[in-house]
All heavy atoms as an XYZ file, in Angstrom:
869
protein
N     131.261    113.565    119.185
C     130.080    113.583    118.367
C     129.692    112.172    117.932
O     128.536    111.855    117.895
C     130.338    114.490    117.159
C     129.126    114.721    116.306
S     127.998    115.797    117.182
C     126.784    116.040    115.949
N     130.686    111.342    117.630
C     130.408    109.971    117.199
C     129.696    109.212    118.311
O     128.805    108.424    118.052
C     131.686    109.271    116.802
N     130.106    109.466    119.566
C     129.498    108.790    120.689
C     128.020    109.187    120.810
O     127.164    108.361    121.065
C     130.265    109.124    121.972
C     129.834    108.228    123.121
O     129.170    107.226    122.901
N     130.211    108.604    124.319
N     127.720    110.455    120.616
C     126.338    110.925    120.697
C     125.489    110.309    119.577
O     124.348    109.935    119.807
C     126.296    112.444    120.631
C     124.907    113.010    120.728
C     124.956    114.522    120.884
N     123.654    115.105    120.762
C     122.753    115.179    121.723
N     123.037    114.678    122.904
N     121.586    115.746    121.528
N     126.028    110.202    118.368
C     125.283    109.605    117.258
C     124.949    108.152    117.562
O     123.859    107.690    117.281
C     126.078    109.702    115.961
C     126.131    111.104    115.395
C     126.993    111.186    114.157
O     127.330    110.140    113.593
O     127.320    112.309    113.762
N     125.887    107.447    118.151
C     125.664    106.047    118.488
C     124.511    105.935    119.492
O     123.632    105.109    119.333
C     126.946    105.437    119.060
S     126.760    103.710    119.515
N     124.519    106.788    120.503
C     123.461    106.767    121.508
C     122.120    107.113    120.872
O     121.111    106.468    121.139
C     123.783    107.769    122.638
O     125.059    107.444    123.171
C     122.741    107.714    123.732
N     122.105    108.116    119.990
C     120.872    108.519    119.319
C     120.344    107.392    118.447
O     119.154    107.107    118.441
C     121.104    109.784    118.466
O     121.629    110.805    119.308
C     119.822    110.262    117.834
N     121.220    106.729    117.715
C     120.801    105.607    116.877
C     120.257    104.458    117.711
O     119.290    103.815    117.329
C     121.951    105.114    116.004
C     122.286    106.081    114.888
O     121.462    106.905    114.507
N     123.502    106.001    114.387
N     120.892    104.197    118.854
C     120.406    103.135    119.722
C     119.023    103.472    120.258
O     118.141    102.626    120.320
C     121.379    102.904    120.884
C     122.659    102.220    120.466
C     123.684    102.164    121.588
O     123.376    102.636    122.705
O     124.784    101.658    121.337
N     118.807    104.737    120.621
C     117.498    105.150    121.116
C     116.451    105.061    120.001
O     115.336    104.607    120.230
C     117.554    106.583    121.656
C     118.324    106.704    122.947
C     118.524    108.153    123.354
O     118.296    109.069    122.578
N     118.959    108.343    124.589
N     116.829    105.472    118.818
C     115.890    105.435    117.703
C     115.502    104.009    117.361
O     114.345    103.731    117.042
C     116.498    106.125    116.481
N     116.451    103.084    117.439
C     116.132    101.696    117.122
C     115.310    101.054    118.236
O     114.612    100.078    117.995
C     117.403    100.899    116.860
O     118.167    100.813    118.038
N     115.359    101.579    119.426
C     114.605    101.024    120.540
C     113.140    101.463    120.491
O     112.272    100.813    121.056
C     115.221    101.436    121.868
N     112.840    102.562    119.790
C     111.470    103.057    119.687
C     110.752    102.274    118.594
O     111.245    102.153    117.476
C     111.457    104.564    119.343
C     112.136    105.365    120.454
C     110.036    105.051    119.116
C     112.332    106.816    120.109
N     109.607    101.732    118.920
C     108.818    101.036    117.915
C     107.580    101.870    117.619
O     106.755    102.112    118.486
C     108.405     99.640    118.391
O     107.716     99.754    119.630
C     109.613     98.727    118.552
N     107.487    102.317    116.380
C     106.344    103.099    115.955
C     105.355    102.195    115.240
O     105.755    101.242    114.558
C     106.799    104.217    115.009
C     107.783    105.228    115.601
C     108.267    106.189    114.531
C     107.123    105.988    116.735
N     104.079    102.483    115.382
C     103.116    101.673    114.641
C     103.257    101.937    113.143
O     103.654    103.031    112.742
C     101.758    102.178    115.159
C     102.026    103.541    115.685
C     103.459    103.533    116.157
N     102.973    100.951    112.319
C     103.090    101.170    110.874
C     102.094    102.234    110.421
O     101.034    102.403    111.017
C     102.765     99.809    110.269
C     102.120     99.026    111.351
C     102.529     99.616    112.654
N     102.465    102.943    109.365
C     101.591    103.980    108.833
C     100.337    103.341    108.239
O      99.231    103.847    108.373
C     102.341    104.809    107.765
C     103.469    105.587    108.439
C     101.396    105.756    107.051
C     104.390    106.290    107.475
N     100.485    102.221    107.581
C      99.357    101.536    106.950
C      99.127    100.201    107.646
O     100.030     99.387    107.746
C      99.641    101.293    105.465
C      98.634    100.408    104.817
N      97.361    100.811    104.561
C      98.702     99.131    104.396
C      96.684     99.832    104.005
N      97.480     98.794    103.890
N      97.941    100.005    108.136
C      97.585     98.730    108.735
C      96.927     97.850    107.681
O      96.047     98.300    106.952
C      96.602     98.934    109.891
C      97.186     99.647    111.080
C      98.187     98.778    111.817
O      98.087     97.563    111.831
N      99.170     99.410    112.412
N      97.344     96.622    107.598
C      96.738     95.674    106.673
C      95.281     95.486    107.061
O      94.941     95.432    108.242
C      97.494     94.355    106.751
O      96.887     93.412    105.931
N      94.411     95.413    106.058
C      92.983     95.281    106.334
C      92.390     94.216    105.431
O      92.772     94.076    104.274
C      92.258     96.612    106.089
C      90.778     96.501    106.238
C      90.208     96.483    107.493
C      89.963     96.366    105.139
C      88.840     96.358    107.654
C      88.589     96.237    105.280
C      88.026     96.239    106.537
N      91.447     93.483    105.967
C      90.719     92.511    105.165
C      89.298     92.435    105.687
O      89.057     92.539    106.899
C      91.374     91.135    105.251
O      90.587     90.192    104.548
N      88.345     92.266    104.772
C      86.956     92.049    105.164
C      86.790     90.661    105.769
O      85.782     90.389    106.420
C      86.037     92.156    103.946
C      86.029     93.485    103.270
C      86.563     93.785    102.050
C      85.455     94.702    103.743
N      86.360     95.092    101.743
C      85.673     95.693    102.780
C      84.779     95.054    104.908
C      85.240     97.002    102.917
C      84.342     96.359    105.053
C      84.570     97.310    104.074
N      87.757     89.789    105.534
C      87.618     88.386    105.882
C      88.159     88.079    107.272
O      89.161     88.639    107.699
C      88.370     87.524    104.862
C      87.968     87.715    103.405
C      88.908     86.935    102.508
C      86.533     87.303    103.189
N      87.507     87.142    107.931
C      88.059     86.651    109.193
C      89.191     85.683    108.869
O      89.303     85.186    107.749
C      86.969     85.960    110.019
O      86.476     84.844    109.321
N      90.026     85.424    109.838
C      91.201     84.583    109.618
C      90.856     83.175    109.150
O      91.614     82.560    108.409
C      92.042     84.495    110.890
C      92.754     85.799    111.164
O      92.979     86.590    110.261
N      93.087     86.034    112.423
N      89.682     82.649    109.546
C      89.364     81.259    109.189
C      88.981     81.090    107.724
O      88.943     79.971    107.236
C      88.272     80.692    110.103
C      87.000     81.499    110.047
O      86.973     82.622    109.560
N      85.939     80.939    110.587
N      88.704     82.177    106.986
C      88.411     82.055    105.553
C      89.371     82.878    104.694
O      89.194     82.974    103.485
C      86.951     82.471    105.230
C      85.964     81.515    105.834
C      86.678     83.900    105.619
N      90.391     83.413    105.295
C      91.309     84.304    104.579
C      92.056     83.610    103.447
O      92.495     84.268    102.503
C      92.303     84.934    105.547
N      92.192     82.303    103.508
C      92.914     81.593    102.452
C      91.979     81.004    101.399
O      92.441     80.448    100.419
C      93.771     80.454    103.050
O      92.915     79.565    103.769
C      94.839     81.012    103.979
N      90.672     81.128    101.582
C      89.705     80.602    100.624
C      89.626     81.531     99.411
O      89.363     82.724     99.542
C      88.335     80.481    101.292
C      87.298     79.920    100.348
O      87.219     78.684    100.217
O      86.581     80.730     99.733
N      89.866     80.985     98.215
C      89.898     81.794     96.996
C      88.554     82.454     96.713
O      88.499     83.599     96.253
C      90.333     80.943     95.812
N      87.454     81.746     96.981
C      86.137     82.330     96.760
C      85.887     83.509     97.699
O      85.343     84.534     97.291
C      85.035     81.281     96.946
C      85.108     80.192     95.897
O      85.437     80.440     94.753
N      84.811     78.967     96.307
N      86.284     83.354     98.940
C      86.112     84.432     99.915
C      86.983     85.630     99.555
O      86.548     86.781     99.674
C      86.442     83.924    101.319
N      88.208     85.366     99.113
C      89.100     86.478     98.728
C      88.534     87.234     97.540
O      88.584     88.463     97.497
C      90.499     85.952     98.416
C      91.301     85.595     99.653
C      92.796     85.449     99.363
N      93.094     84.760     98.127
C      93.324     83.455     98.013
N      93.286     82.697     99.100
N      93.617     82.907     96.858
N      87.971     86.513     96.561
C      87.377     87.174     95.406
C      86.182     88.025     95.838
O      86.019     89.157     95.370
C      86.955     86.159     94.352
C      86.329     86.746     93.084
C      87.317     87.663     92.364
C      85.857     85.650     92.162
N      85.355     87.503     96.724
C      84.204     88.272     97.214
C      84.669     89.526     97.962
O      84.095     90.614     97.786
C      83.338     87.406     98.125
N      85.712     89.401     98.764
C      86.240     90.558     99.489
C      86.819     91.588     98.529
O      86.612     92.802     98.703
C      87.302     90.113    100.498
N      87.527     91.117     97.499
C      88.064     92.040     96.496
C      86.942     92.749     95.750
O      87.013     93.948     95.475
C      88.972     91.308     95.508
C      90.291     90.877     96.119
O      90.634     91.367     97.216
O      90.980     90.037     95.495
N      85.890     92.010     95.415
C      84.748     92.601     94.714
C      84.093     93.680     95.575
O      83.732     94.751     95.077
C      83.738     91.522     94.340
N      83.956     93.409     96.863
C      83.375     94.397     97.776
C      84.242     95.649     97.843
O      83.737     96.772     97.765
C      83.207     93.794     99.176
C      82.620     94.763    100.176
C      82.409     94.118    101.529
C      81.787     95.121    102.489
N      81.420     94.511    103.766
N      85.546     95.468     97.940
C      86.461     96.600     98.019
C      86.402     97.442     96.748
O      86.314     98.673     96.803
C      87.899     96.103     98.262
O      87.929     95.374     99.495
C      88.881     97.247     98.340
N      86.421     96.788     95.590
C      86.382     97.518     94.315
C      85.034     98.217     94.149
O      84.965     99.345     93.679
C      86.703     96.583     93.129
C      86.439     97.263     91.799
C      88.154     96.126     93.205
N      83.948     97.548     94.543
C      82.627     98.167     94.434
C      82.527     99.414     95.312
O      82.015    100.457     94.873
C      81.542     97.161     94.816
N      83.008     99.325     96.536
C      82.975    100.496     97.420
C      83.848    101.623     96.866
O      83.466    102.794     96.903
C      83.429    100.116     98.836
C      82.437     99.278     99.627
C      83.068     98.796    100.930
C      81.173    100.056     99.911
N      85.007    101.270     96.337
C      85.874    102.275     95.729
C      85.231    102.894     94.501
O      85.307    104.111     94.280
N      84.567    102.064     93.691
C      83.883    102.563     92.511
C      82.761    103.521     92.863
O      82.570    104.544     92.196
N      82.005    103.193     93.906
C      80.942    104.103     94.354
C      81.523    105.426     94.835
O      80.959    106.493     94.560
C      80.113    103.446     95.456
C      79.279    102.294     94.961
S      78.146    101.533     96.166
C      79.103    101.381     97.649
N      82.653    105.373     95.520
C      83.297    106.598     95.987
C      83.745    107.448     94.807
O      83.513    108.661     94.776
C      84.501    106.255     96.892
O      84.037    105.489     98.004
C      85.197    107.499     97.384
N      84.380    106.822     93.821
C      84.823    107.560     92.630
C      83.629    108.170     91.915
O      83.655    109.340     91.516
C      85.645    106.650     91.688
C      85.882    107.319     90.351
C      86.965    106.265     92.338
N      82.551    107.387     91.745
C      81.362    107.896     91.059
C      80.771    109.093     91.798
O      80.367    110.085     91.170
C      80.326    106.784     90.922
N      80.732    109.030     93.113
C      80.206    110.153     93.894
C      81.083    111.392     93.767
O      80.576    112.517     93.688
C      80.035    109.764     95.362
C      78.790    108.952     95.581
O      77.754    109.208     94.983
N      78.878    107.950     96.444
N      82.389    111.202     93.742
C      83.299    112.338     93.586
C      83.139    112.961     92.203
O      83.066    114.189     92.061
C      84.762    111.914     93.840
C      84.965    111.593     95.321
C      85.733    113.004     93.391
C      86.297    110.953     95.646
N      83.065    112.123     91.188
C      82.892    112.632     89.820
C      81.562    113.378     89.706
O      81.490    114.462     89.120
C      82.992    111.479     88.790
C      82.563    111.938     87.405
C      84.417    110.928     88.754
N      80.499    112.800     90.263
C      79.184    113.459     90.225
C      79.216    114.783     90.969
O      78.734    115.802     90.470
C      78.119    112.546     90.821
C      76.718    113.163     90.733
C      75.685    112.264     91.318
N      75.936    112.170     92.757
C      75.226    111.445     93.581
N      74.246    110.709     93.131
N      75.508    111.419     94.861
N      79.792    114.800     92.149
C      79.887    116.039     92.936
C      80.682    117.086     92.169
O      80.340    118.267     92.133
C      80.511    115.737     94.285
C      81.095    116.827     95.162
C      80.297    118.076     95.335
N      80.845    118.991     96.293
C      81.726    119.953     96.021
N      82.234    120.085     94.824
N      82.105    120.795     96.960
N      81.752    116.651     91.528
C      82.597    117.573     90.768
C      81.829    118.147     89.572
O      81.951    119.326     89.256
C      83.856    116.855     90.300
C      85.053    117.767     90.247
O      85.464    118.283     91.280
N      85.590    117.980     89.065
N      81.033    117.299     88.906
C      80.275    117.754     87.744
C      79.146    118.703     88.139
O      78.805    119.613     87.378
C      79.703    116.547     87.000
N      78.568    118.505     89.312
C      77.472    119.356     89.767
C      77.951    120.640     90.421
O      77.158    121.547     90.667
C      76.585    118.583     90.752
C      75.866    117.437     90.117
S      74.764    116.451     91.198
C      75.051    116.987     92.833
N      79.231    120.755     90.703
C      79.766    121.910     91.427
C      79.431    123.241     90.760
O      78.958    124.163     91.444
C      81.272    121.758     91.632
N      79.637    123.411     89.454
C      79.339    124.714     88.855
C      77.860    125.103     88.971
O      77.544    126.273     89.174
C      79.727    124.535     87.381
C      80.690    123.401     87.364
C      80.267    122.509     88.494
N      76.967    124.120     88.874
C      75.532    124.408     88.961
C      75.104    124.823     90.360
O      74.135    125.554     90.524
C      74.713    123.191     88.523
C      74.940    122.830     87.063
O      75.356    123.720     86.293
O      74.711    121.661     86.709
N      75.804    124.339     91.366
C      75.432    124.633     92.749
C      76.256    125.766     93.361
O      76.093    126.081     94.531
C      75.549    123.375     93.598
O      76.893    122.918     93.603
N      77.140    126.345     92.588
C      77.948    127.451     93.087
C      79.127    127.022     93.942
O      79.763    127.844     94.582
N      79.418    125.736     93.963
C      80.544    125.225     94.747
C      81.774    125.110     93.866
O      81.678    124.965     92.652
C      80.207    123.852     95.328
C      79.022    123.793     96.278
C      78.677    122.341     96.593
C      79.305    124.571     97.558
N      82.923    125.144     94.503
C      84.171    124.948     93.774
C      84.336    123.459     93.474
O      83.976    122.612     94.294
C      85.351    125.440     94.607
N      84.854    123.112     92.282
C      85.102    121.693     91.980
C      86.083    121.092     92.986
O      86.987    121.779     93.472
C      85.708    121.722     90.583
C      85.369    123.051     90.017
C      85.223    123.984     91.182
N      85.875    119.824     93.285
C      86.790    119.138     94.200
C      88.142    118.882     93.544
O      89.179    118.985     94.182
C      86.197    117.796     94.634
C      84.964    117.835     95.512
C      84.418    116.424     95.699
C      85.282    118.459     96.849
N      88.107    118.507     92.270
C      89.323    118.090     91.575
C      89.431    118.777     90.221
O      88.418    119.115     89.603
C      89.314    116.572     91.360
C      89.230    115.703     92.614
C      89.007    114.256     92.231
C      90.460    115.854     93.458
N      90.650    118.903     89.756
C      90.878    119.426     88.411
C      90.540    118.341     87.396
O      90.358    117.170     87.749
C      92.348    119.840     88.258
O      93.171    118.682     88.253
N      90.497    118.711     86.128
C      90.230    117.735     85.077
C      91.260    116.623     85.053
O      90.920    115.453     84.871
N      92.536    116.983     85.230
C      93.596    115.966     85.254
C      93.426    115.014     86.431
O      93.594    113.801     86.291
C      94.979    116.621     85.319
C      95.428    117.174     83.995
O      94.891    116.810     82.953
N      96.404    118.050     84.030
N      93.106    115.569     87.597
C      92.924    114.721     88.778
C      91.741    113.773     88.595
O      91.806    112.601     88.982
C      92.728    115.569     90.032
C      93.988    116.302     90.451
O      95.090    115.873     90.040
O      93.877    117.309     91.175
N      90.654    114.278     88.003
C      89.507    113.412     87.725
C      89.893    112.299     86.766
O      89.477    111.148     86.937
C      88.357    114.225     87.127
C      87.452    114.938     88.109
C      86.418    115.766     87.360
C      86.781    113.975     89.050
N      90.675    112.646     85.759
C      91.120    111.650     84.782
C      91.942    110.557     85.463
O      91.759    109.361     85.192
C      91.925    112.338     83.677
C      92.031    111.501     82.427
O      91.049    110.812     82.088
O      93.101    111.545     81.782
N      92.836    110.942     86.361
C      93.641    109.956     87.096
C      92.754    109.083     87.982
O      92.950    107.871     88.078
C      94.704    110.629     87.963
C      95.812    111.286     87.185
C      96.213    112.580     87.469
C      96.469    110.614     86.153
C      97.239    113.193     86.754
C      97.485    111.213     85.439
C      97.872    112.501     85.746
O      98.876    113.097     85.039
N      91.766    109.692     88.616
C      90.869    108.953     89.499
C      90.044    107.943     88.709
O      89.910    106.783     89.109
C      89.958    109.934     90.239
C      89.125    109.386     91.379
C      90.017    108.811     92.472
C      88.258    110.497     91.952
N      89.522    108.348     87.577
C      88.762    107.432     86.730
C      89.689    106.338     86.183
O      89.295    105.167     86.092
C      88.034    108.195     85.599
C      87.430    107.241     84.583
C      86.961    109.099     86.189
N      90.920    106.686     85.856
C      91.895    105.683     85.416
C      92.152    104.646     86.495
O      92.275    103.447     86.196
N      92.228    105.085     87.749
C      92.406    104.149     88.863
C      91.208    103.223     88.974
O      91.359    102.011     89.195
C      92.615    104.912     90.170
C      92.726    104.083     91.436
C      93.955    103.194     91.394
C      92.776    104.996     92.655
N      90.009    103.766     88.792
C      88.808    102.939     88.832
C      88.825    101.904     87.715
O      88.533    100.727     87.939
C      87.557    103.812     88.725
C      86.231    103.058     88.634
C      86.002    102.185     89.858
C      85.086    104.029     88.434
N      89.182    102.336     86.513
C      89.243    101.410     85.377
C      90.254    100.300     85.643
O      89.976     99.118     85.414
C      89.566    102.172     84.075
C      88.379    103.053     83.677
C      89.936    101.214     82.946
C      88.700    104.056     82.588
N      91.424    100.655     86.150
C      92.445     99.649     86.474
C      91.922     98.673     87.530
O      92.110     97.451     87.407
C      93.727    100.326     86.967
C      94.759     99.349     87.442
C      95.528     98.641     86.535
C      94.947     99.130     88.799
C      96.479     97.727     86.974
C      95.890     98.220     89.240
C      96.657     97.513     88.322
N      91.252     99.190     88.555
C      90.712     98.328     89.610
C      89.679     97.357     89.058
O      89.669     96.168     89.399
C      90.083     99.174     90.719
O      91.048     99.990     91.320
N      88.801     97.858     88.171
C      87.789     96.990     87.570
C      88.421     95.947     86.665
O      88.001     94.779     86.661
C      86.769     97.828     86.808
C      85.845     98.684     87.679
C      85.045     99.645     86.813
C      84.938     97.822     88.527
N      89.437     96.333     85.905
C      90.131     95.369     85.043
C      90.815     94.287     85.873
O      90.774     93.104     85.528
C      91.162     96.079     84.166
C      90.553     96.898     83.052
C      91.582     97.732     82.286
O      92.725     97.896     82.766
O      91.224     98.218     81.211
N      91.433     94.687     86.979
C      92.102     93.731     87.856
C      91.093     92.763     88.469
O      91.338     91.551     88.535
C      92.883     94.474     88.960
O      93.807     95.362     88.346
C      93.619     93.521     89.864
N      89.943     93.278     88.895
C      88.895     92.419     89.441
C      88.358     91.476     88.365
O      88.109     90.299     88.633
C      87.762     93.267     90.019
C      86.618     92.503     90.661
C      87.110     91.657     91.832
C      85.532     93.460     91.109
N      88.215     91.967     87.159
C      87.754     91.142     86.039
C      88.710     89.975     85.810
O      88.285     88.823     85.643
C      87.642     92.008     84.772
C      87.284     91.252     83.551
N      88.190     90.988     82.551
C      86.125     90.676     83.167
C      87.592     90.293     81.606
N      86.340     90.094     81.943
N      89.996     90.246     85.809
C      91.001     89.195     85.620
C      90.938     88.178     86.764
O      90.991     86.964     86.535
C      92.410     89.809     85.490
C      92.520     90.572     84.170
C      93.492     88.749     85.599
C      93.737     91.478     84.081
N      90.804     88.665     88.000
C      90.718     87.762     89.150
C      89.473     86.885     89.057
O      89.521     85.683     89.360
C      90.709     88.561     90.451
N      88.354     87.460     88.610
C      87.123     86.682     88.472
C      87.278     85.627     87.376
O      86.841     84.480     87.547
C      85.951     87.606     88.163
N      87.884     86.007     86.257
C      88.119     85.023     85.184
C      88.983     83.876     85.671
O      88.709     82.706     85.378
C      88.792     85.696     83.986
C      87.857     86.453     83.101
C      88.551     87.004     81.864
O      89.773     87.280     81.917
O      87.867     87.159     80.849
N      90.045     84.205     86.410
C      90.934     83.162     86.945
C      90.177     82.234     87.888
O      90.349     81.011     87.841
C      92.126     83.785     87.671
C      93.114     84.455     86.743
O      93.026     84.237     85.510
O      93.966     85.223     87.245
N      89.339     82.803     88.736
C      88.576     81.981     89.679
C      87.569     81.100     88.941
O      87.393     79.929     89.271
C      87.861     82.858     90.711
C      87.152     82.089     91.795
C      88.082     81.242     92.646
O      89.295     81.363     92.605
N      87.503     80.358     93.427
N      86.929     81.639     87.912
C      85.999     80.842     87.103
C      86.741     79.680     86.454
O      86.254     78.540     86.446
C      85.297     81.729     86.050
C      84.303     82.655     86.738
C      84.617     80.887     84.984
C      83.783     83.766     85.850
N      87.926     79.942     85.910
C      88.724     78.872     85.300
C      89.092     77.803     86.320
O      89.015     76.599     86.035
C      89.987     79.445     84.649
C      89.694     80.262     83.408
O      88.575     80.151     82.852
O      90.588     81.039     83.001
N      89.508     78.221     87.524
C      89.860     77.250     88.570
C      88.652     76.397     88.951
O      88.758     75.185     89.113
C      90.431     77.956     89.799
C      91.879     78.362     89.679
C      92.465     78.799     91.016
N      91.859     80.019     91.530
C      92.250     81.250     91.195
N      93.238     81.425     90.347
N      91.654     82.303     91.713
N      87.495     77.044     89.111
C      86.288     76.296     89.478
C      85.874     75.343     88.356
O      85.478     74.201     88.625
C      85.143     77.264     89.793
C      85.299     78.080     91.077
C      84.240     79.162     91.159
C      85.265     77.185     92.300
N      85.979     75.788     87.109
C      85.641     74.920     85.970
C      86.591     73.737     85.887
O      86.159     72.598     85.646
C      85.684     75.720     84.668
O      84.676     76.701     84.662
N      87.888     73.994     86.076
C      88.873     72.912     86.039
C      88.611     71.900     87.151
O      88.703     70.683     86.924
C      90.295     73.466     86.160
C      90.725     74.253     84.928
O      90.036     74.160     83.877
O      91.748     74.984     85.025
N      88.285     72.390     88.343
C      88.006     71.488     89.460
C      86.754     70.665     89.184
O      86.713     69.458     89.470
C      87.849     72.280     90.752
N      85.728     71.284     88.595
C      84.494     70.555     88.268
C      84.759     69.516     87.189
O      84.244     68.385     87.260
C      83.410     71.536     87.822
N      85.554     69.878     86.186
C      85.895     68.922     85.124
C      86.679     67.739     85.687
O      86.436     66.585     85.306
C      86.705     69.605     84.016
C      85.876     70.599     83.209
O      84.629     70.573     83.316
O      86.487     71.417     82.491
N      87.619     68.016     86.576
C      88.416     66.944     87.177
C      87.538     66.034     88.028
O      87.689     64.800     87.993
C      89.548     67.533     88.015
N      86.609     66.610     88.764
C      85.715     65.799     89.595
C      84.800     64.942     88.724
O      84.554     63.775     89.026
C      84.877     66.705     90.504
N      84.327     65.514     87.622
C      83.469     64.752     86.709
C      84.251     63.621     86.052
O      83.749     62.491     85.919
C      82.915     65.683     85.632
C      81.923     65.026     84.711
C      81.346     65.981     83.700
O      81.225     67.181     83.992
O      81.040     65.521     82.582
N      85.496     63.892     85.664
C      86.331     62.851     85.050
C      86.606     61.736     86.046
O      86.566     60.551     85.706
C      87.636     63.457     84.550
N      86.871     62.102     87.296
C      87.141     61.091     88.320
C      85.881     60.265     88.596
O      85.956     59.044     88.786
C      87.619     61.756     89.609
N      84.739     60.918     88.591
C      83.479     60.194     88.851
C      83.154     59.244     87.702
O      82.686     58.134     87.907
C      82.336     61.187     89.043
N      83.431     59.689     86.471
C      83.140     58.821     85.323
C      84.107     57.632     85.265
O      83.732     56.548     84.841
C      83.182     59.610     84.024
O      84.490     60.048     83.727
N      85.323     57.807     85.721
C      86.273     56.687     85.784
C      85.797     55.664     86.822
O      85.931     54.461     86.611
C      87.670     57.162     86.149
C      88.431     57.764     85.001
C      89.837     58.120     85.435
C      90.606     58.762     84.311
N      91.961     59.128     84.708
N      85.242     56.143     87.899
C      84.777     55.269     88.974
C      83.555     54.479     88.553
O      83.356     53.345     88.991
N      82.703     55.014     87.694
C      81.499     54.300     87.277
C      81.751     53.348     86.129
O      80.961     52.448     85.884
C      80.385     55.321     86.854
O      80.889     56.126     85.780
C      79.969     56.166     88.009
N      82.847     53.543     85.404
C      83.169     52.648     84.265
C      83.729     51.315     84.724
O      83.733     50.363     83.981
C      84.168     53.319     83.320
C      83.555     54.452     82.533
C      84.563     55.039     81.581
C      83.957     56.179     80.798
N      84.902     56.766     79.863
N      84.206     51.223     85.939
C      84.815     49.988     86.430
C      83.805     48.949     86.741
O      82.755     48.915     86.998
C      85.683     50.258     87.658
C      86.938     50.992     87.276
C      87.805     51.167     88.497
C      89.089     51.872     88.123
N      89.976     52.047     89.220
């Protein structure tokens, strides 16, 4: 039996399965490291997710009026809206950080330019 397990393990390790989740980015490789581009891509992702959540919530709220069954329970809707709120808060923090970086870079450039003109 031990010999069979070894063979089975060797066969299993030889099989390469594709990953369940493929990494995705709106950005091409040549701008993937640019902070401004990453923020724009994150904003697009959160906006699309927010629109999806809003449509689900709206569909769920209209279900009784149209004779359809609700898509989600009240608890599930609450979790979904909580995910949206977390996503928006995370995007807000990322935008604040990017604004601070851009302001710091502008201040440093202005300080360097003023040092150059004082000489």
